[in-house]
VOGU-3710 file (C-alpha; in Angstrom, 3 decimals, decimal comma):
1> mpsrrpdstl> 42,496/-6,870/-9,655  39,653/-7,625/-12,091  36,158/-6,508/-11,200  34,027/-9,200/-9,685  30,713/-9,819/-7,978  31,471/-11,621/-4,731  29,434/-14,334/-3,085  28,082/-11,759/-0,658  25,100/-11,499/-2,981  22,590/-9,107/-1,511
11> rrngpkrtav> 18,872/-9,052/-1,220  16,324/-7,409/0,930  13,201/-8,824/2,332  9,904/-7,713/0,893  7,548/-6,641/3,695  3,857/-7,278/4,038  1,231/-4,693/4,785  0,247/-4,089/8,300  -3,476/-4,513/8,696  -5,010/-1,907/10,976
21> lavgallgal> -8,468/-0,492/11,492  -9,461/1,989/8,814  -9,700/5,637/9,660  -11,086/8,607/7,803  -9,391/9,951/4,730  -6,280/12,045/5,217  -4,902/14,435/2,648  -1,339/14,168/1,350  0,499/14,853/-1,848  3,805/14,523/-3,616
31> sitalpttat> 3,109/17,905/-5,127  0,023/20,080/-5,029  -1,332/21,023/-8,437  -4,704/21,263/-10,073  -6,189/17,854/-10,766  -7,078/16,850/-14,334  -10,562/17,862/-15,359  -11,125/14,841/-17,598  -12,154/11,463/-16,252  -9,755/9,446/-18,380
41> aaakldnpyv> -6,311/9,927/-19,807  -6,133/9,818/-23,601  -2,501/8,769/-23,529  -0,109/7,634/-20,855  2,053/10,257/-19,229  5,825/10,199/-19,481  6,041/10,637/-15,697  2,807/9,884/-13,802  4,084/11,719/-10,725  4,111/15,110/-12,424
51> gakayvnpdw> 1,052/17,010/-11,266  0,050/14,137/-9,006  -1,670/14,267/-5,664  -0,772/10,894/-4,177  -3,022/8,793/-1,967  -2,256/8,658/1,748  -3,106/5,180/3,056  -5,296/5,863/6,117  -4,401/2,467/7,620  -0,681/3,295/7,754
61> sakaaaepgg> -1,328/6,950/8,572  -3,289/6,077/11,693  -0,451/3,911/13,005  2,136/6,595/12,283  0,075/9,381/13,854  -0,379/7,347/17,035  3,395/7,366/17,660  5,026/10,320/19,488  5,775/12,954/16,843  4,444/10,684/14,112
71> saisnqptfv> 1,785/13,129/12,968  4,587/15,167/11,396  4,924/12,541/8,646  1,612/10,678/8,799  0,345/12,580/5,760  3,048/11,139/3,481  1,924/8,851/0,621  3,053/5,223/0,910  2,507/2,155/-1,258  -0,306/-0,332/-0,597
81> wldrmaaiqg> 1,047/-3,904/-0,520  -1,190/-6,500/-2,176  0,792/-9,412/-0,778  -1,825/-12,166/-1,022  -5,073/-12,841/-2,827  -7,172/-12,009/0,225  -5,708/-8,486/0,238  -7,538/-7,721/-3,011  -11,017/-7,991/-1,542  -9,851/-7,039/1,936
91> tadarglkah> -9,871/-8,872/5,221  -11,610/-8,417/8,538  -8,987/-5,917/9,659  -7,761/-4,360/6,417  -9,505/-2,629/3,537  -9,268/-4,150/0,069  -8,139/-2,645/-3,212  -11,520/-1,186/-4,135  -11,834/0,425/-0,707  -8,381/1,996/-1,115
101> ldaakaqgan> -9,361/3,382/-4,517  -12,598/4,762/-3,095  -10,666/6,340/-0,230  -8,249/7,902/-2,709  -11,112/9,511/-4,588  -12,558/10,759/-1,306  -9,208/12,401/-0,532  -9,172/14,127/-3,908  -6,042/12,169/-4,838  -5,300/11,253/-8,437
111> lvqlviydlp> -2,439/8,757/-7,947  -2,446/5,438/-6,068  0,699/3,350/-5,537  0,428/-0,459/-5,337  2,905/-3,271/-4,768  2,098/-6,354/-6,851  3,603/-9,106/-4,716  2,339/-12,696/-4,820  4,435/-14,600/-7,378  4,608/-18,398/-7,269
121> grdcsalasn> 7,535/-19,428/-5,042  7,935/-15,832/-3,881  11,209/-14,656/-2,308  13,143/-17,804/-3,054  16,229/-16,727/-1,082  14,507/-15,705/2,155  11,993/-17,029/4,646  10,450/-14,004/6,367  8,457/-13,000/3,277  7,622/-16,303/1,595
131> gelgpddlat> 4,216/-16,243/-0,062  1,046/-18,299/-0,324  1,652/-19,773/-3,796  3,886/-22,732/-4,553  6,522/-22,755/-7,324  4,105/-24,232/-9,892  1,020/-22,145/-9,068  1,354/-19,827/-12,057  -2,227/-20,374/-13,220  -3,555/-19,396/-9,788
141> yqsgyidpia> -1,338/-16,293/-9,769  -2,770/-15,252/-13,115  -6,468/-16,016/-12,609  -6,764/-15,650/-8,839  -4,475/-12,658/-8,281  -3,590/-10,557/-11,346  -6,939/-10,885/-13,139  -9,013/-9,679/-10,135  -6,657/-6,737/-9,616  -6,884/-5,796/-13,290
151> ailadpayas> -10,678/-6,084/-13,211  -10,980/-3,668/-10,301  -8,521/-1,188/-11,793  -10,426/-1,312/-15,099  -13,631/-0,069/-13,456  -14,536/3,249/-15,145  -15,168/4,663/-11,669  -11,390/4,753/-11,212  -10,414/6,046/-14,639  -9,353/9,391/-13,157
161> lrivnliepd> -6,771/7,709/-10,913  -3,212/7,123/-12,057  -2,223/3,655/-10,818  1,484/3,045/-10,185  2,285/-0,670/-9,907  5,540/-1,857/-8,326  5,968/-5,261/-9,953  7,146/-8,142/-7,757  10,013/-7,134/-5,439  13,048/-9,452/-5,355
171> slpnlvtnag> 11,879/-11,863/-8,032  14,003/-11,190/-11,116  17,132/-10,093/-9,179  17,089/-13,476/-7,433  17,291/-15,203/-10,819  20,421/-13,218/-11,650  22,396/-13,885/-8,463  20,862/-16,617/-6,325  19,812/-19,341/-8,762  23,130/-21,161/-9,049
181> gtagstpqca> 26,883/-20,646/-9,120  27,312/-18,562/-5,963  27,611/-19,418/-2,292  24,381/-17,505/-1,706  22,324/-19,588/-4,139  19,347/-21,603/-2,956  17,571/-24,658/-4,413  14,328/-22,671/-4,372  15,788/-19,994/-6,638  17,225/-22,658/-8,934
191> tmkangnyek> 13,737/-24,139/-9,231  12,208/-20,794/-10,155  14,880/-20,175/-12,769  14,300/-23,613/-14,272  10,509/-23,393/-14,450  10,445/-19,779/-15,648  7,460/-18,863/-13,501  9,000/-15,659/-12,171  9,447/-14,403/-15,725  6,058/-15,702/-16,870
201> gvgyalhklg> 4,339/-14,207/-13,859  6,010/-10,816/-14,201  5,294/-10,829/-17,935  1,637/-11,616/-17,345  1,324/-8,863/-14,753  2,977/-6,343/-17,065  0,737/-7,349/-19,968  -2,566/-7,298/-18,065  -1,904/-4,152/-16,070  -0,067/-2,376/-18,862
211> alsnaynyid> -3,174/-2,662/-21,034  -4,966/-0,204/-18,735  -4,702/3,366/-19,977  -4,217/4,766/-16,476  -1,725/2,151/-15,156  2,045/2,642/-14,904  4,287/-0,382/-14,275  7,678/-0,129/-12,523  9,696/-3,359/-12,254  11,688/-3,970/-9,077
221> aghhgwlgwd> 15,425/-3,807/-9,805  17,045/-4,595/-6,453  19,664/-2,126/-5,239  23,283/-1,224/-5,865  24,596/-3,648/-3,228  22,834/-6,481/-5,007  23,189/-5,890/-8,738  25,801/-3,139/-8,982  28,822/-5,272/-9,861  30,174/-5,448/-13,412
231> snltpsaqef> 29,139/-9,072/-13,751  25,558/-8,409/-12,591  24,436/-5,144/-14,187  24,126/-6,185/-17,842  22,814/-9,686/-17,001  20,169/-7,984/-14,866  19,125/-5,695/-17,712  18,933/-8,749/-19,973  16,808/-10,620/-17,429  14,447/-7,656/-17,104
241> kkaattngat> 14,112/-7,523/-20,904  13,356/-11,253/-21,018  10,570/-10,957/-18,463  9,188/-7,838/-20,148  8,798/-9,742/-23,437  7,266/-12,918/-21,962  3,644/-14,047/-21,676  2,217/-11,280/-23,833  4,240/-8,387/-22,386  6,281/-5,911/-24,379
251> vndvtgfivn> 8,738/-3,251/-23,302  5,924/-0,749/-23,907  4,182/-2,175/-20,828  7,062/-0,882/-18,678  7,035/2,732/-17,489  10,264/2,294/-15,547  12,072/0,559/-12,705  12,347/1,017/-8,949  15,508/0,587/-6,887  16,071/0,135/-3,153
261> tanysatkep> 12,581/-1,242/-2,489  12,298/-1,698/1,294  16,069/-1,484/1,587  18,455/0,846/3,406  21,026/1,888/0,775  21,718/5,629/0,782  20,214/7,644/-2,045  23,469/9,585/-2,365  26,812/9,191/-0,608  28,131/12,768/-0,310
271> yvkvtdtvng> 31,565/11,898/1,109  32,505/8,681/-0,737  32,631/8,228/-4,509  33,749/5,054/-6,282  36,130/7,192/-8,318  37,980/8,287/-5,148  41,484/7,028/-4,400  43,426/6,909/-1,150  47,203/6,864/-1,373  46,923/5,740/-4,980
281> qtvrqskwid> 44,496/2,907/-4,180  40,921/2,936/-5,510  38,198/2,860/-2,872  36,529/0,088/-4,882  39,051/-2,189/-3,145  37,580/-1,409/0,272  35,716/-4,175/2,092  32,485/-2,185/2,055  32,396/-1,380/-1,686  34,160/-4,635/-2,649
291> wnqyddessy> 34,702/-3,749/-6,315  31,130/-2,613/-6,862  30,655/0,000/-9,582  28,304/1,986/-7,352  28,064/2,985/-3,711  24,614/4,626/-3,667  21,209/4,288/-5,289  21,263/7,464/-7,348  24,338/6,447/-9,323  23,114/2,846/-9,573
301> aqglrtalva> 19,735/3,953/-10,913  21,421/6,049/-13,590  23,827/3,271/-14,560  21,096/0,662/-14,719  18,892/2,965/-16,738  21,603/3,267/-19,364  21,991/-0,522/-19,467  18,236/-0,996/-19,822  17,960/1,422/-22,731  20,804/-0,482/-24,415
311> qgfdagigml> 18,689/-3,643/-24,115  15,771/-2,047/-25,956  13,739/-0,329/-23,287  12,386/3,086/-24,209  14,861/5,931/-23,803  12,253/7,771/-21,754  11,913/5,176/-18,991  12,065/6,626/-15,517  13,419/5,343/-12,228  11,935/5,416/-8,747
321> vdtsrngwgg> 14,008/5,316/-5,552  12,525/4,057/-2,276  13,763/6,566/0,297  11,572/5,468/3,193  14,400/4,173/5,409  17,727/5,298/3,959  18,267/8,703/5,577  20,800/7,513/8,185  20,652/10,693/10,269  21,288/11,029/13,988
331> sarptgpgpt> 24,526/11,396/15,910  26,276/8,596/13,971  25,928/10,371/10,631  29,321/11,422/9,200  29,888/15,095/8,533  32,775/14,673/6,103  35,168/12,159/4,507  36,884/9,537/6,629  40,626/9,477/7,386  43,011/8,783/4,513
341> tsvdayvdgg> 45,072/6,202/6,391  43,562/3,423/4,243  40,745/2,841/1,782  38,756/1,028/4,480  39,189/3,845/7,007  38,236/6,396/4,370  35,091/4,551/3,274  33,939/3,425/6,715  34,524/6,864/8,205  32,649/8,752/5,503
351> ridrrihagn> 29,828/6,511/4,311  26,267/7,576/5,204  24,995/3,991/5,150  25,985/2,813/8,646  25,093/-0,861/8,288  27,616/-3,487/9,325  27,440/-4,925/5,817  25,464/-3,946/2,723  23,974/-7,451/2,729  21,998/-6,744/5,917
361> wcnqsgaglg> 18,357/-6,116/5,063  16,209/-6,803/8,122  15,065/-4,055/10,561  18,409/-2,293/10,560  19,615/-0,639/13,741  20,397/3,063/13,365  18,381/3,636/10,199  16,320/6,781/9,652  13,689/8,160/7,337  15,127/9,390/4,059
371> erpstapdtg> 14,037/12,030/1,578  10,322/12,707/1,647  8,404/11,621/-1,453  9,007/14,105/-4,244  8,592/14,383/-7,997  11,427/14,414/-10,573  14,192/15,079/-8,012  17,021/14,223/-10,404  17,741/13,482/-14,049  16,047/10,266/-15,108
381> idayvwakpp> 14,381/9,840/-11,681  10,602/10,028/-11,859  10,181/10,261/-8,091  11,473/9,510/-4,645  8,801/7,317/-3,069  8,043/5,521/0,184  7,419/2,027/-1,170  8,066/0,434/2,221  5,732/2,026/4,785  7,987/3,138/7,683
391> gesdgasqav> 7,214/1,213/10,852  6,306/-2,084/9,189  8,648/-4,886/10,218  10,847/-6,757/7,740  10,516/-9,966/9,728  10,399/-11,456/13,220  13,586/-11,637/15,299  12,591/-15,101/16,467  10,265/-17,860/15,291  6,598/-16,890/15,651
401> dndegkgfdr> 3,674/-19,214/14,951  1,366/-17,589/12,416  -1,214/-18,318/9,743  0,298/-15,860/7,236  2,863/-18,210/5,708  5,786/-16,184/7,078  8,873/-18,092/8,112  11,718/-17,216/10,441  14,808/-15,852/8,717  17,961/-15,694/10,827
411> mcdptytgna> 18,889/-12,409/9,125  16,245/-10,835/11,390  17,954/-12,265/14,506  20,417/-9,744/16,002  22,516/-12,600/17,464  23,047/-14,377/14,127  26,603/-14,176/12,779  25,587/-14,200/9,141  26,029/-16,155/5,932  27,638/-15,873/2,528
421> rngnnltgal> 25,266/-13,106/1,481  26,395/-10,702/4,187  30,026/-11,725/4,452  29,369/-13,726/7,648  28,807/-10,562/9,679  26,309/-9,834/12,422  22,928/-8,914/10,981  22,545/-5,494/12,589  18,832/-6,251/13,104  16,796/-4,652/15,870
431> pnsplaghwf> 15,675/-6,998/18,668  12,091/-7,952/19,534  10,750/-7,424/16,033  7,314/-8,778/15,017  6,312/-10,660/11,876  6,934/-9,079/8,496  4,403/-6,358/7,811  3,308/-6,011/11,435  3,691/-2,679/13,177  7,073/-2,267/14,870
441> saqfrqllan> 6,820/0,780/17,135  10,488/0,770/18,196  11,592/0,792/14,571  9,242/3,644/13,652  10,480/5,773/16,539  14,097/5,111/15,539  13,372/6,040/11,918  11,739/9,269/13,057  14,586/10,206/15,410  17,285/9,441/12,792
451> anppvsgsgg> 15,494/11,037/9,851  17,583/12,925/7,323  16,368/15,455/6,371  15,295/15,792/10,010  11,656/15,788/11,046  10,880/18,769/13,249  9,811/17,826/16,754  10,975/14,202/16,480  14,420/14,524/17,983  15,843/15,134/14,523
461> gggdtqaptv> 16,738/18,775/15,020  13,508/20,689/15,702  13,438/22,961/18,729  9,709/23,758/18,983  8,098/21,874/21,878  5,104/24,124/22,551  1,720/22,634/21,637  -1,129/24,719/20,186  -3,959/25,823/22,427  -7,039/23,617/22,722
471> pgglavsstt> -9,619/24,254/19,956  -12,696/25,906/21,483  -16,341/26,086/20,622  -16,666/22,668/19,015  -20,213/22,386/17,655  -22,300/20,265/15,280  -23,212/22,381/12,267  -25,469/19,877/10,514  -26,235/16,170/10,141  -27,669/13,849/7,511
481> snsatlswna> -28,520/10,166/7,821  -24,872/9,261/7,215  -22,768/12,329/8,038  -22,070/14,976/10,647  -20,473/18,363/9,988  -18,430/19,954/12,784  -17,006/23,430/13,317  -14,760/24,946/15,995  -12,704/28,002/16,895  -9,101/28,168/15,759
491> stdntavtgy> -6,195/27,205/18,019  -3,210/29,495/18,449  0,478/28,546/18,554  3,895/30,117/19,127  4,774/29,414/15,478  1,747/28,355/13,425  -1,140/25,908/13,585  -0,953/23,575/10,581  -4,153/21,597/11,059  -6,556/19,693/13,277
501> dvyrngtkvg> -7,174/16,016/14,002  -10,780/14,895/14,451  -11,695/12,016/16,772  -14,937/10,044/16,755  -15,642/8,024/19,908  -11,970/8,342/20,818  -10,576/7,166/17,446  -8,958/9,523/14,958  -11,093/9,620/11,798  -9,564/12,454/9,803
511> satttsytds> -7,732/15,763/9,625  -8,561/19,275/8,458  -6,557/22,387/7,671  -9,598/24,630/8,278  -11,910/24,861/11,297  -14,604/22,542/9,952  -14,856/18,869/9,035  -17,542/16,524/7,675  -17,457/12,947/8,943  -19,282/10,656/6,509
521> glaasttyty> -20,152/6,973/6,214  -22,065/6,973/9,500  -25,080/4,886/10,488  -28,515/6,470/10,527  -30,214/7,377/13,821  -26,969/6,926/15,748  -25,213/9,180/18,275  -21,477/9,817/17,999  -19,090/11,740/20,265  -16,428/14,026/18,758
531> tvrgkdaagn> -13,320/15,875/19,950  -10,713/17,910/18,030  -6,981/18,513/18,637  -4,805/21,213/17,079  -1,284/20,506/15,747  1,735/22,441/14,483  4,558/21,804/12,010  6,860/20,412/14,717  4,424/17,608/15,487  3,180/19,128/18,746
541> vsasstavsa> -0,489/18,305/19,403  -2,897/20,070/21,757  -5,065/18,441/24,378  -8,531/17,355/23,260  -11,342/19,859/22,962  -14,516/19,596/24,971  -16,555/16,703/23,552  -19,746/17,228/21,562  -22,373/14,678/20,484  -23,987/14,391/17,063
551> ttkasggggg> -27,010/12,236/16,217  -27,545/11,331/12,573  -30,965/11,569/10,960  -33,143/8,545/10,197  -32,385/6,568/7,038  -33,655/8,050/3,819  -32,525/11,535/4,799  -29,020/11,206/3,398  -29,466/13,637/0,539  -29,816/10,963/-2,138
561> tpglkaqykn> -32,862/9,856/-4,118  -35,982/9,556/-1,896  -38,115/6,444/-2,291  -35,321/4,109/-3,430  -35,234/0,910/-1,359  -33,978/-2,678/-1,308  -36,034/-5,844/-1,063  -34,579/-9,213/-0,113  -35,439/-12,885/-0,002  -33,395/-15,847/1,215
571> ndsstgdngi> -32,595/-18,263/-1,620  -30,830/-20,790/0,634  -32,188/-21,888/3,995  -28,886/-23,458/5,104  -26,721/-21,335/7,401  -23,632/-23,546/7,199  -22,839/-24,426/3,582  -20,190/-22,945/1,289  -22,373/-20,343/-0,383  -24,427/-17,249/0,466
581> rpglklvngg> -27,328/-16,807/-1,986  -29,266/-13,575/-1,475  -32,080/-12,546/-3,777  -32,298/-8,761/-4,170  -34,558/-6,223/-5,840  -34,074/-2,478/-6,159  -37,384/-0,590/-5,983  -37,879/3,030/-7,061  -40,804/4,357/-5,023  -39,917/7,945/-5,841
591> sstvdlskvt> -41,192/10,352/-8,465  -38,148/10,544/-10,778  -36,020/8,194/-12,867  -32,817/6,909/-11,258  -29,491/6,461/-13,081  -28,554/2,882/-12,154  -24,847/3,463/-12,812  -24,801/5,640/-9,667  -26,544/3,096/-7,439  -24,913/0,439/-5,263
601> irywftgess> -26,436/-2,078/-2,851  -24,631/-3,668/0,082  -25,448/-7,031/1,683  -23,540/-7,297/4,997  -22,131/-10,598/6,293  -19,350/-12,245/8,315  -16,595/-14,169/6,584  -15,284/-16,043/9,670  -11,714/-16,209/8,273  -9,540/-13,082/8,066
611> sagyqtfcdw> -7,424/-14,692/5,328  -10,279/-15,810/3,048  -10,691/-14,389/-0,414  -14,102/-14,313/-2,066  -15,748/-15,146/-5,375  -19,019/-13,570/-6,514  -21,547/-14,771/-9,101  -24,670/-13,436/-10,780  -26,715/-16,594/-11,371  -29,667/-14,793/-12,981
621> aqlgcsmvkt> -30,963/-11,252/-13,318  -34,082/-9,935/-15,002  -31,963/-7,028/-16,256  -29,325/-9,464/-17,522  -26,204/-10,375/-15,575  -24,100/-8,346/-18,012  -25,618/-5,230/-16,433  -24,779/-6,321/-12,888  -21,354/-6,057/-11,253  -20,509/-7,594/-7,895
631> svsaaspsrt> -17,565/-7,539/-5,504  -16,763/-8,211/-1,844  -15,069/-5,617/0,372  -13,986/-5,612/3,998  -16,174/-3,633/6,374  -13,816/-1,188/7,963  -14,041/-1,133/10,886  -15,713/-4,497/11,473  -19,186/-4,299/12,959  -21,462/-6,664/14,858
641> gadhylevgf> -22,713/-9,166/12,286  -20,537/-7,875/9,456  -16,839/-7,872/8,646  -17,495/-7,839/4,869  -20,178/-6,784/2,450  -21,271/-7,851/-1,017  -21,533/-4,715/-3,141  -23,867/-4,827/-6,129  -23,714/-2,174/-8,836  -24,949/-1,658/-12,366
651> tsgslaagad> -22,938/-0,991/-15,512  -25,650/1,161/-17,123  -29,373/1,691/-17,416  -32,060/3,569/-15,525  -34,950/2,750/-13,214  -38,204/4,614/-13,813  -40,352/5,946/-10,996  -42,558/3,190/-9,627  -40,483/0,429/-11,255  -38,153/-2,193/-9,807
661> sgelqlrmak> -35,028/-3,882/-11,109  -36,576/-7,337/-11,148  -34,970/-10,226/-9,331  -31,187/-10,451/-8,896  -30,137/-13,983/-7,965  -26,650/-13,592/-6,489  -24,130/-15,928/-4,912  -20,875/-15,661/-2,924  -18,256/-18,263/-2,020  -14,879/-18,199/-0,331
671> sdwsnfdesd> -11,858/-18,724/-2,550  -11,118/-21,984/-0,737  -14,808/-23,043/-0,810  -14,905/-23,447/2,965  -18,249/-23,120/4,760  -19,836/-19,929/6,024  -21,644/-19,457/9,311  -24,551/-17,208/8,299  -26,405/-17,461/11,588  -25,086/-14,086/12,782
681> dysrganssy> -24,929/-12,248/9,426  -26,398/-8,753/9,662  -28,315/-8,703/6,364  -29,551/-12,296/6,372  -33,250/-12,918/6,826  -35,405/-16,043/6,879  -38,096/-14,800/4,455  -38,437/-16,829/1,246  -40,384/-14,123/-0,616  -39,363/-10,545/-1,317
691> adaakvtvyv> -39,860/-7,979/1,450  -38,439/-4,561/2,293  -35,010/-5,058/3,898  -33,726/-2,265/6,136  -30,521/-4,213/6,776  -29,635/-4,208/3,068  -28,343/-0,702/2,342  -28,666/1,350/-0,839  -26,430/4,241/-1,945  -26,630/6,844/-4,692
701> agtlvwgtep> -23,248/8,278/-5,673  -21,901/6,940/-2,383  -24,605/8,516/-0,185  -26,757/6,232/1,935  -30,425/6,559/0,894  -31,982/3,372/2,280  -31,416/1,090/5,237  -29,193/1,152/8,275  -25,572/0,021/8,216  -24,532/-2,384/10,996
//
């Protein structure tokens, strides 16, 4: 029988980030090595993961650590999904891109992983992960999404960070298989193929981001059960080449490709190979493999890599494999080949991937965590990564009203009997799932229990159930206006204590491997309550220590430059129009010159809408607007009178003792130009002439030196 690609065309649903309250920085790494000593990279690395200490997203980490046994994996690095324009600046309940980069630097990380995911007409063959932009909104994608991301990443403050960009999951594979000629095709995909906006958008993203010396672009390449057939592999490589040479891009803008993004396909099938035969019959004839050339992601990645090089991509391109949910451990995991009574019995009895059909992509029952993130695990593979943060839903199991643009896809309904893309089989989806990107506790616990390799203490094979003793002697060693340093006596354990979790006012804010911790970013003249819990390698956690209180010093005592302060005047008396127009001055009342490039000012306000993006403008500055840089970030956590802040910095220059910056006339607007309600904004005042403003905060090298945060 000739090889074919059946109508059971596969795809998986791209998830959206779960937005949770920010917590303190947690340390995690793909591999621990000395960080580079230079601030910028002279040339791009062949594999950015070599020598990398990868950023652990504190938002995801906090959710994972809150689950039973979850602290055993909560220090793993996961990708940050920028799935809408508002995610760039941040929302009321999620930090933005700049805040993630700042958190990465605070962790001592040198690699941050991002998912670039907001194409026009996104996910044309699914509903659960549709996006905010229509099929023809290419210009908005370029100017309102990619350009702001590129601008933030280009900030010299982040030159020491390696930025890995996962470029647009699902987009180009959909053009290969779902844009006409198959039973799984959709009119939406046909539209995107006809207008070329997937290719133009991907090309633009590659070109803009690839121009950054510290950025590394990996294009999404589906998975073996989607593009692995003879009739799909070469056309896919050709489609990837077309996109990579469109809208200014070249193949040199591509570091590599990623397979299995947010999918469940096994990295390696140890007991079934496509070259196997049963009673003289090739296993490619089985219903599961269905004439595919590949049955796992490792072999698919290698085969695709060869096809890509043949199309003109660099011979040194690397592949990433998303292993976040493809471990398939637990009691259902096969321990050897299946029976040789037939090719179907052999394949079904021995395959690690336990899905009903390889076309099932939503919240799969029985799945487990896969290989932990690691560097260069195989030939041609740059890294195993966790692109899909474990515990974030693929989509809701029933229709849910929402303002996130997420539809209801029947592939997330466990009662649905399927369609042409999954061979009209049951979906295998877990019940009671929330919207895509929202935290799905039942799924996380299943992934932990079915992890392979197992996670100690999670039901995956660990036998240690004894928690460490309670840390004793918790004390406050020192305080500044924005930090408190704690110390305590070590816990003991039947095996070994691996670290400590620190809680502020009942919320986990960070972890330490020693018996001390400094909690920073605090408000001046404020009292906080702390406890500490010990933990071991099996995920066992002690009871909380005795609580201790710490009171920060008054503002100005934060260890920065004394005498530096902010002055403010209100340039717009209206509290309900579509702009916020603060006038600011930076005054140096100290005795030494200040390097302006190290100074930032924050004006705190409420944005009213969690989904709003923001625009910032310098209307006039005595220094010259070219010396002023502005951005909006989410306040994390939200505070009374402030869920965002305008941050003002300076590109260069100095401020002499006794001098001031002169007037800075600034302006903010929402991306949709809707009205603000400034009546409750923390930093807003009624004064129409400049006066000292304690509610406008000033920082030197990140340390609070003036004012009180909300």
